[in-house]
MARMAR-826099 format. One line per field, with one value per residue (C-alpha): residue number from 1; x, y, z. Coordinates in nm, 4 decimals, m for minus. Layout:
REM MARMAR-826099
resi = (NUM, ...) .
px = (X, ...) .
py = (Y, ...) .
pz = (Z, ...) .
This chain:
REM MARMAR-826099
resi = (1, 2, 3, 4, 5, 6, 7, 8, 9, 10, 11, 12, 13, 14, 15, 16, 17, 18, 19, 20, 21, 22, 23, 24, 25, 26, 27, 28, 29, 30, 31, 32, 33, 34, 35, 36, 37, 38, 39, 40, 41, 42, 43, 44, 45, 46, 47, 48, 49, 50, 51, 52, 53, 54, 55, 56, 57, 58, 59, 60, 61, 62, 63, 64, 65, 66, 67, 68) .
px = (m1.1140, m0.7722, m0.6059, m0.4824, m0.8498, m1.0281, m0.6863, m0.7886, m1.1145, m1.0389, m0.7688, m1.0574, m1.2953, m1.0741, m1.0137, m1.3525, m1.3487, m1.0882, m0.7955, m0.5290, m0.3883, m0.0694, m0.2379, m0.4747, m0.2366, 0.0118, m0.2888, m0.4372, m0.1259, m0.0052, m0.3758, m0.2314, 0.1235, m0.0556, 0.2895, 0.6107, 0.9281, 0.8706, 1.1097, 0.8363, 0.5022, 0.7057, 0.7678, 0.3790, 0.2337, 0.3237, 0.4557, 0.7357, 1.0351, 1.0135, 0.6894, 0.7861, 0.8777, 1.1379, 1.1589, 1.4205, 1.3529, 1.3321, 1.3382, 1.1653, 0.8484, 0.5496, 0.3181, m0.0234, m0.2294, m0.3333, m0.6802, m0.9104) .
py = (m0.4094, m0.3433, m0.1325, m0.3486, m0.5174, m0.2233, m0.2290, m0.6246, m0.5866, m0.2999, m0.5716, m0.7781, m0.5489, m0.5144, m0.8301, m0.9266, m0.6398, m0.7859, m0.6826, m0.8923, m0.9208, m0.7316, m0.4291, m0.4300, m0.4371, m0.1639, 0.0158, 0.0140, 0.0344, 0.3746, 0.5139, 0.4794, 0.6585, 0.9737, 0.8841, 0.6932, 0.5276, 0.1443, 0.0589, 0.2721, 0.1142, m0.2393, m0.1703, m0.1501, m0.4045, m0.7660, m0.7660, m0.9819, m0.8724, m0.9309, m0.7753, m0.4234, m0.2427, 0.0654, 0.3633, 0.4514, 0.7876, 1.0624, 1.0680, 0.8104, 0.8569, 0.8020, 1.1804, 1.1923, 1.2097, 1.6033, 1.6995, 1.8089) .
pz = (1.7800, 1.6805, 1.4591, 1.2384, 1.1746, 0.9571, 0.7485, 0.7197, 0.6550, 0.3210, 0.2288, 0.1928, 0.0464, m0.1615, m0.3244, m0.3149, m0.5904, m0.8024, m0.6648, m0.5208, m0.2239, m0.2548, m0.4009, m0.2110, 0.0543, m0.0944, m0.1699, 0.1967, 0.2874, 0.0658, 0.2358, 0.5269, 0.5269, 0.3089, 0.0507, 0.0924, m0.0265, m0.1859, 0.1202, 0.3727, 0.1857, 0.2285, 0.5768, 0.6792, 0.4420, 0.4506, 0.0828, m0.0731, m0.1803, m0.4920, m0.5480, m0.4666, m0.7469, m0.7014, m0.8583, m1.1386, m1.1106, m0.9570, m0.5570, m0.4700, m0.3422, m0.3848, m0.4008, m0.1938, m0.5428, m0.5273, m0.3674, m0.6809) .
């Protein structure tokens, strides 16, 4: 099994649950990265540039959620 197979399966499962493909790919990329900028996420996932959103404030990093 390649490294991409679990990611592809996760994207497929998320789209089956109703997520669009771009959102599913981005969610999986953030799960793998932990946190990152829009550029870092884009480097991991195949999402067209027009679909990426950049932060207008702060560092632009998308933080990992705090543990409950």
